[in-house]
KEDRENFI-27089 format. One line per field, with one value per residue (C-alpha): residue in one letter; x negated, y negated, z. Coordinates in pm, whole numbers, plus 32768, in hexadecimal, padded with zeros to 4 digits. Layout:
residues N
rest	(A | ...) $
xx	(X | ...) $
yy	(Y | ...) $
zz	(Z | ...) $
This chain:
residues 433
rest	(M | I | Q | R | I | D | L | R | G | A | D | R | T | T | V | D | Y | R | A | A | V | P | R | A | D | F | D | V | E | A | A | V | P | A | V | H | A | I | C | E | E | V | R | T | R | G | L | A | A | I | R | E | Y | G | E | R | F | D | G | V | R | V | D | D | I | R | V | A | P | E | A | L | Q | R | A | L | V | E | L | D | P | A | I | R | A | G | L | D | E | S | I | R | R | L | R | A | T | C | A | N | E | L | E | Q | D | A | V | T | D | L | G | P | G | A | R | V | T | H | R | K | V | P | V | G | R | V | G | L | Y | V | P | G | G | L | A | P | L | V | S | S | V | L | M | N | V | V | P | A | Q | T | A | G | V | E | S | I | A | L | A | S | P | P | Q | R | E | F | G | G | S | V | H | P | T | I | L | A | A | C | A | L | L | G | V | D | E | V | Y | A | V | G | G | A | Q | A | I | A | M | F | A | Y | G | V | G | P | C | A | K | V | D | L | V | T | G | P | G | N | I | Y | T | V | T | A | K | R | L | L | K | G | Q | I | G | I | D | S | E | A | G | P | T | E | I | A | I | L | A | D | D | T | A | D | A | A | Y | V | A | A | D | L | I | S | Q | A | E | H | D | P | L | A | A | S | V | L | V | T | P | S | E | R | L | A | S | E | V | E | A | E | L | D | K | Q | V | S | V | T | K | H | V | E | R | I | R | T | S | L | S | G | P | Q | S | G | I | V | L | V | D | D | L | E | Q | G | L | Q | V | V | D | A | Y | A | A | E | H | L | E | I | H | T | E | D | A | A | A | W | A | A | R | V | N | N | A | G | A | I | F | V | G | P | Y | A | P | V | S | L | G | D | Y | C | A | G | S | N | H | V | L | P | T | G | G | C | A | C | H | S | S | G | L | S | V | R | A | F | T | K | S | V | H | V | V | E | Y | D | R | G | A | L | E | A | V | A | G | H | V | V | T | L | A | E | A | E | D | L | P | G | H | G | A | A | V | S | V | R | F | G | E) $
xx	(801F | 7EEA | 7D84 | 7C2F | 7B27 | 79EF | 78CF | 780E | 76AC | 76E9 | 75AE | 7638 | 7563 | 7601 | 775F | 7876 | 795C | 7A69 | 7A70 | 7A4D | 7BAE | 7CA6 | 7DC4 | 7F3E | 7F54 | 7FD7 | 7FA3 | 8043 | 7FBF | 809C | 81D8 | 8171 | 8219 | 8367 | 8370 | 82EE | 8435 | 8520 | 8463 | 84AA | 85FA | 865A | 85A0 | 8668 | 87D7 | 87CB | 88DE | 8943 | 8814 | 8809 | 8957 | 8920 | 87C6 | 886B | 8972 | 8869 | 876F | 885B | 898D | 8A62 | 8AEC | 8AD7 | 8B9C | 8B2A | 89CA | 89C3 | 8A42 | 8B53 | 8B04 | 8C35 | 8BA8 | 8A65 | 8B12 | 8BF7 | 8AC2 | 8A32 | 8B56 | 8B9A | 8A28 | 89D1 | 8980 | 882D | 87D5 | 87FB | 873C | 8629 | 8624 | 8622 | 84F3 | 844A | 8497 | 8434 | 82DB | 8293 | 82EB | 81E4 | 80DB | 813E | 814B | 7FE3 | 7F7B | 7FC5 | 7EB8 | 7E9B | 7E22 | 7CBE | 7C1A | 7ABF | 7A23 | 78EC | 789D | 7954 | 7A6D | 7A3C | 7B23 | 7BB4 | 7CC6 | 7D1B | 7E8F | 7F4E | 80A1 | 81BB | 8237 | 8358 | 8435 | 83F4 | 8493 | 8477 | 84AC | 8525 | 8542 | 8657 | 8623 | 85C3 | 860F | 8694 | 8565 | 8608 | 84B1 | 8425 | 853E | 8492 | 8330 | 836B | 8458 | 83D7 | 8274 | 830E | 83EF | 82B6 | 8205 | 8312 | 83A4 | 8507 | 85BC | 85AF | 864D | 863C | 867B | 86D1 | 8767 | 88D2 | 8961 | 8A7B | 8AE6 | 8B30 | 8BEC | 8ACE | 8A48 | 88EA | 88DC | 89BE | 88A6 | 87E2 | 88E2 | 88EB | 877E | 879D | 88B9 | 87FE | 86E0 | 87C4 | 8774 | 88A4 | 8808 | 8833 | 882E | 889C | 87A4 | 866C | 855D | 8487 | 85CB | 85CD | 846B | 84B9 | 85FA | 851B | 83E6 | 84ED | 8623 | 876F | 88C1 | 88F2 | 8790 | 86AF | 8536 | 844B | 82E0 | 8283 | 82E6 | 8283 | 82E4 | 82A7 | 8357 | 8328 | 8254 | 8323 | 833B | 81E7 | 8189 | 8294 | 81CC | 8095 | 8121 | 81D6 | 80BE | 807B | 81F2 | 8208 | 80F5 | 80F7 | 8090 | 7FEE | 8024 | 8077 | 806C | 80E1 | 80B0 | 7F8B | 7EEE | 7D8F | 7D51 | 7BE8 | 7BF7 | 7B04 | 7B34 | 7BCB | 7CE0 | 7E5F | 7E91 | 800F | 800D | 7F1E | 8000 | 8140 | 8090 | 801E | 819F | 823C | 8175 | 81A0 | 832C | 8322 | 82D6 | 825D | 8135 | 80F4 | 7FA0 | 7F42 | 7DC5 | 7D17 | 7B9F | 7AF0 | 79B0 | 7A78 | 7AD4 | 7BAC | 7C69 | 7C97 | 7D28 | 7E10 | 7E96 | 7F08 | 7FA2 | 8058 | 80AD | 8154 | 821F | 826E | 82C5 | 83B8 | 84B1 | 848B | 85AE | 850E | 8457 | 8425 | 8387 | 82BA | 8242 | 8205 | 814E | 8061 | 7FFD | 7FCA | 7E6C | 7E90 | 7E9D | 7D8F | 7CDE | 7B64 | 7A4A | 7908 | 77EB | 7823 | 7900 | 77CC | 7812 | 7993 | 794A | 78DE | 79CC | 7AEB | 7A5D | 7A2C | 7B77 | 7C07 | 7D43 | 7EA1 | 7EDD | 7D91 | 7DDC | 7CA0 | 7CCC | 7B81 | 7A9A | 7A92 | 7B73 | 7B72 | 79EB | 7A02 | 7B2E | 7A4B | 7964 | 7A85 | 7A53 | 7B33 | 7CB7 | 7E07 | 7E6B | 7DA0 | 7E4E | 7D71 | 7D8F | 7E9C | 7FDA | 7FB3 | 8056 | 809D | 820E | 81D7 | 8147 | 8262 | 8373 | 82F8 | 8176 | 81A3 | 80CE | 8132 | 815D | 8158 | 7FD7 | 7ECE | 7ED9 | 7E00 | 7CB3 | 7CFE | 7CC6 | 7B57 | 7BB1 | 7D32 | 7E10 | 7F6B | 8082 | 8052 | 80D0 | 7F91 | 8032 | 815B | 8084 | 7F95 | 7E7D | 7E5D | 7D37 | 7D82 | 7C8C | 7C56 | 7B23 | 7B23 | 7A53 | 7909 | 7920 | 795A | 7822 | 7731 | 774C | 778E | 7619 | 765C | 77A4 | 76FB | 75D5 | 7677 | 777E | 765F | 75D3 | 76EC | 770C | 786B | 7808 | 7970 | 7992 | 7859 | 791E | 7A51 | 796C | 7892 | 79C9 | 7A27 | 78FD | 78E2 | 77D4) $
yy	(7FF1 | 7F20 | 7F0B | 7F03 | 7E28 | 7EA6 | 7D8E | 7E92 | 7E5F | 7D04 | 7C10 | 7B1D | 79F1 | 7A16 | 7A94 | 79AE | 7A0F | 794C | 79C0 | 7B21 | 7B29 | 7ABE | 79E7 | 79EC | 7959 | 77FA | 771C | 75A3 | 7525 | 763B | 75A2 | 7422 | 740A | 74A8 | 73CB | 7296 | 72B7 | 72CC | 71A1 | 70D3 | 713E | 7103 | 6FAD | 6F47 | 6FE5 | 6FEB | 70C7 | 7154 | 720F | 7283 | 731B | 73B8 | 7441 | 74DF | 7585 | 7606 | 7688 | 76B9 | 7744 | 7667 | 74E5 | 73DC | 72B7 | 71F7 | 725A | 71CD | 72BE | 7239 | 71E5 | 72B6 | 73E0 | 73D5 | 73B7 | 74F0 | 75BD | 7572 | 75D2 | 7701 | 7770 | 78B2 | 7886 | 794D | 78AC | 772F | 77BA | 7822 | 76BD | 7605 | 76C1 | 76A0 | 7526 | 74ED | 75B4 | 74EF | 73AE | 73DC | 7438 | 72F7 | 7232 | 7261 | 7228 | 70BF | 6FD4 | 6E91 | 6D5C | 6D2D | 6BC8 | 6B73 | 6A1E | 69F4 | 68C0 | 6776 | 6727 | 6821 | 6955 | 6A5F | 6B62 | 6CA0 | 6CA6 | 6DD1 | 6D74 | 6E78 | 6E98 | 6DD8 | 6EDC | 7054 | 7149 | 72B0 | 73D1 | 752A | 7653 | 7717 | 7821 | 795A | 790E | 77E7 | 776F | 76D3 | 76CC | 75DC | 74DC | 74E0 | 74E5 | 739B | 72D1 | 7317 | 7285 | 7156 | 70ED | 7124 | 7046 | 6F20 | 6F44 | 6E8F | 6F09 | 707B | 7120 | 7295 | 735C | 749C | 7578 | 758E | 76DE | 7771 | 7858 | 7742 | 7662 | 75A8 | 7526 | 7550 | 76BD | 769D | 770C | 75DF | 74E0 | 755A | 7509 | 73C7 | 7378 | 7407 | 7321 | 71DD | 71EE | 717D | 712F | 7266 | 729D | 73DE | 73B2 | 74C7 | 74B9 | 73E1 | 72FB | 72B5 | 7245 | 7175 | 70DA | 70B3 | 6FE7 | 6F08 | 6ED8 | 6F73 | 6F46 | 6F48 | 6FB4 | 6E7F | 6E85 | 6F1E | 6EC1 | 703E | 7176 | 72F0 | 7439 | 757D | 7602 | 76B5 | 7672 | 756C | 74B2 | 74E8 | 743C | 731A | 72B2 | 72A9 | 71F4 | 70E8 | 70B5 | 6F21 | 6EF7 | 6FBA | 7023 | 71A8 | 72A0 | 73AA | 747B | 75CF | 7701 | 788B | 78D5 | 7997 | 7A47 | 7AED | 7BB4 | 7BE4 | 7D2A | 7E4B | 7F9E | 7EF2 | 7EB7 | 7F54 | 7FBE | 7F9C | 7E16 | 7DDB | 7E86 | 7DD4 | 7C7B | 7CC9 | 7D3A | 7BDF | 7AF4 | 7BDB | 7BB9 | 7A55 | 7A84 | 7B68 | 7A60 | 7A65 | 7AFA | 7BD9 | 7C03 | 7D04 | 7CE7 | 7DE2 | 7EB2 | 7FF1 | 80CB | 819D | 8070 | 8038 | 8176 | 8166 | 8001 | 80BB | 81C8 | 80E9 | 800B | 811F | 817E | 8016 | 7F88 | 80B1 | 8049 | 7EAD | 7DF3 | 7D5B | 7E9B | 7E28 | 7CD7 | 7D5D | 7E60 | 7D57 | 7C8C | 7D7B | 7E39 | 7CED | 7C68 | 7B5E | 7C86 | 7D76 | 7E1E | 7DA9 | 7E7A | 7DB2 | 7E49 | 7D9A | 7C86 | 7B72 | 7BBB | 7BCD | 7A93 | 79FB | 7A80 | 79F0 | 78B0 | 78A8 | 7915 | 77DF | 789E | 77DA | 78D2 | 7992 | 7A9A | 7B3A | 7C8C | 7CDC | 7D16 | 7BC8 | 7B23 | 79C0 | 79C5 | 7A24 | 791E | 780F | 7835 | 7809 | 76D3 | 76FB | 7767 | 76B2 | 7762 | 786D | 795C | 7A05 | 7B63 | 7C88 | 7BBA | 7A8E | 7AFA | 79EA | 7A34 | 7974 | 782F | 7847 | 7813 | 77DE | 77A8 | 7640 | 7616 | 75C6 | 7694 | 7596 | 75FD | 75E2 | 76ED | 7780 | 7724 | 75CF | 7603 | 75B9 | 7457 | 7416 | 7435 | 74CD | 73EA | 7309 | 71D5 | 7128 | 7171 | 7084 | 6F61 | 6E71 | 6DB4 | 6C39 | 6B7C | 6A19 | 6926 | 681B | 6708 | 65CB | 64AA | 6506 | 6668 | 662E | 652A | 6634 | 6707 | 6623 | 6610 | 676E | 6782 | 6652 | 66F7 | 6850 | 6782 | 66EC | 6843 | 68B4 | 678B | 673A | 65AE | 6589 | 6667 | 65D1 | 6468 | 650A | 6509 | 63E6 | 62E1 | 634A | 629A | 6179 | 6213) $
zz	(7FF1 | 8040 | 7F94 | 804D | 8007 | 8072 | 80E1 | 8196 | 8105 | 8073 | 808D | 818A | 80F2 | 7F86 | 7F98 | 7F82 | 8070 | 8001 | 7EB6 | 7F21 | 7FCC | 7ED9 | 7EF8 | 7E4C | 7D21 | 7D5F | 7C3C | 7C8F | 7B69 | 7A6D | 7B25 | 7B15 | 79B6 | 7A22 | 7B98 | 7AD8 | 7A0F | 7B33 | 7BF8 | 7ACA | 7A90 | 7C23 | 7C02 | 7AED | 7AEB | 7C74 | 7D0A | 7BD0 | 7B89 | 7D15 | 7CDD | 7B87 | 7C07 | 7D44 | 7C7B | 7B6D | 7CAE | 7DC9 | 7D09 | 7DC4 | 7D5D | 7E74 | 7E5D | 7F9B | 7FC8 | 814A | 824B | 8316 | 84AA | 84F3 | 8447 | 8500 | 8669 | 85E8 | 85A4 | 86CD | 878A | 86E7 | 86EA | 87A2 | 8907 | 8907 | 87CB | 8865 | 899D | 88CC | 8814 | 8959 | 89EE | 88AA | 88B5 | 8A0F | 89CB | 889E | 8946 | 8A51 | 8973 | 884F | 89A0 | 89FF | 8889 | 88A0 | 887F | 893D | 88A2 | 88C7 | 891B | 88D3 | 896F | 88A2 | 8956 | 89FA | 8918 | 8827 | 8840 | 875A | 87C6 | 86F9 | 86FE | 86D1 | 8620 | 85A4 | 8431 | 83FE | 8348 | 82FC | 822A | 82A4 | 81C7 | 823B | 8159 | 8157 | 801A | 808A | 8204 | 82B1 | 8373 | 848D | 855D | 8450 | 84C0 | 8608 | 8584 | 84C4 | 859D | 86EA | 869F | 85D4 | 8704 | 87EF | 870D | 871E | 85D0 | 85A6 | 848A | 8447 | 82F7 | 82B2 | 817E | 8142 | 8020 | 800F | 8059 | 7F5E | 80A3 | 815A | 806C | 7FCC | 8154 | 8207 | 82BA | 840D | 84D9 | 8433 | 845E | 85C8 | 860A | 856B | 867A | 879C | 873F | 8705 | 8597 | 84DC | 8378 | 82C9 | 8154 | 808B | 7FA7 | 7F36 | 7E78 | 7DAA | 7DA2 | 7F1B | 7F04 | 7E10 | 7ED3 | 8002 | 7F15 | 7E57 | 7F3F | 7E8E | 7EDE | 8056 | 80AE | 80BE | 8048 | 8160 | 8199 | 81CC | 8162 | 8257 | 8263 | 8188 | 802C | 7F04 | 7DF9 | 7D70 | 7EAB | 7EE4 | 7D48 | 7DA5 | 7EE7 | 7E0B | 7CF2 | 7DCA | 7ED3 | 7EC4 | 7E9F | 7FE6 | 80E7 | 8114 | 8218 | 813A | 8004 | 80C0 | 7FF5 | 8043 | 81A5 | 8214 | 8342 | 8372 | 849C | 8522 | 85C3 | 8665 | 86E7 | 8829 | 8753 | 876E | 85F7 | 863C | 86BC | 8564 | 846F | 8512 | 8506 | 8383 | 8337 | 83EB | 82F1 | 81CA | 8229 | 81C7 | 8069 | 7F52 | 7F2A | 8090 | 80E8 | 81F0 | 824A | 8346 | 8348 | 841B | 8468 | 84DA | 83A6 | 84A2 | 851F | 8386 | 8368 | 8479 | 8435 | 82B7 | 835D | 8436 | 8323 | 824E | 83A4 | 83CF | 82A9 | 824A | 837C | 8332 | 82AB | 818F | 8121 | 7F73 | 7FE9 | 80F7 | 8005 | 7EDB | 7FD8 | 8052 | 7F34 | 7E7E | 7E36 | 7F32 | 806D | 80CE | 81C8 | 81BC | 824D | 82EF | 8380 | 84DC | 8578 | 8510 | 83AD | 83E7 | 84A6 | 834D | 8278 | 8355 | 837D | 81F7 | 81BE | 8284 | 82D6 | 8336 | 844E | 84DE | 85F0 | 86CE | 8739 | 87AE | 88EC | 8987 | 88AA | 8946 | 88F7 | 8789 | 8756 | 87EE | 86AE | 85C3 | 84FB | 83F2 | 8446 | 8446 | 8595 | 865F | 872D | 8812 | 889B | 8885 | 8913 | 8845 | 86F3 | 85EC | 8622 | 876E | 86D7 | 85D9 | 86F0 | 8863 | 88AA | 889A | 8773 | 8609 | 84F1 | 83D5 | 83A2 | 8272 | 8179 | 8043 | 810C | 814F | 82C0 | 825E | 8260 | 82DD | 8419 | 844C | 84A7 | 85D8 | 8671 | 85C2 | 846C | 84D9 | 8557 | 849E | 850A | 8509 | 8582 | 864A | 861C | 8723 | 8733 | 87C1 | 8754 | 880B | 87AB | 8642 | 8657 | 86E9 | 85CB | 84A9 | 841B | 83E2 | 8330 | 8256 | 81ED | 8199 | 80E6 | 802A | 7FF4 | 7F54 | 7E6A | 7F19 | 7F86 | 7FD5 | 80E2 | 8197 | 8165 | 821E | 835E | 8321 | 82E0 | 842A | 84D3 | 83DF | 830D) $
């Protein structure tokens, strides 16, 4: 079901580990022409285009794209109490970690009368996207809304695809989560047309400053094309898990965690990196056993048997660490002896889950961490969604006459060095020169 990739004996000074572990084909460039056309139609034709694309892609025509507030409240009243309890606990934990992420203004006094303040200012208005295709990702509501609210964002709009099963409205569990969090501006719009709606301001939806949230290739491509019109969090592709494990790992746990990510999408990547051939064989046997009794068998089999998934055999954990660091997984689990010590040496991962009792599923729902994370190797330069994504920095410069006079000569000299005498004059004029 799952391929083996043998890197034992490889020359560690020359091998390209990132290329050695393949990823799913997620060609954003190939989607650009179709998505560009969608965005232009939404920009020029507005609501009419949004309705037509909803009918074409989601199989339902929506006349009023904004979900009525009473529908949100009704969804919350009808929500299964057990689901509400789970959402409440997830929100509580996420709010706690987000509160600790808030950055305070930094004030630097550079001399008498010379002060620079680094202010953190929330983004004014954000558009949050929540997928609803293969699964209604209610947890993504929390992961986007809570850090935005903690950052102090005052205007929040949320879009999710219309569901034919629910008369063209957003999935009721997503609506209930919005109501629980106090978000009442919700749109039944999916895909690239939702991102274009946010970027251009269409119909009842005013233009936003920033768009965050995961989505399919069309959503991701729209974010790339419209970046500049709007800020974006990332271009997140198919989900992925890497597991670094040794002989101490429980094969049943490892297999279950690989399956949990494969369940998301046929393009999802599940990768085990281990020096233990015994563990590799035991995990293969567990996969055969566990997959056969899961709900989404075909989706999971497609993911696990795809070129993006595999069991990577290495000589030892040192080489394994090099592999997972190069792979820069969205989610990285460590199932080794002294797991915390190995985790501390990882540089590149969206989130790291340490030991046998910290599966990725915990992070998806109730760990207190955020599950909107960089994919496709982007964890080597990017971070997951957090409060910081919803703030911007502003420098406030306060100098009095004496403080400016103390550096005036330097400003004039540097301005002349750049052949910008007007810059220097803007200082000199203040001292009658």
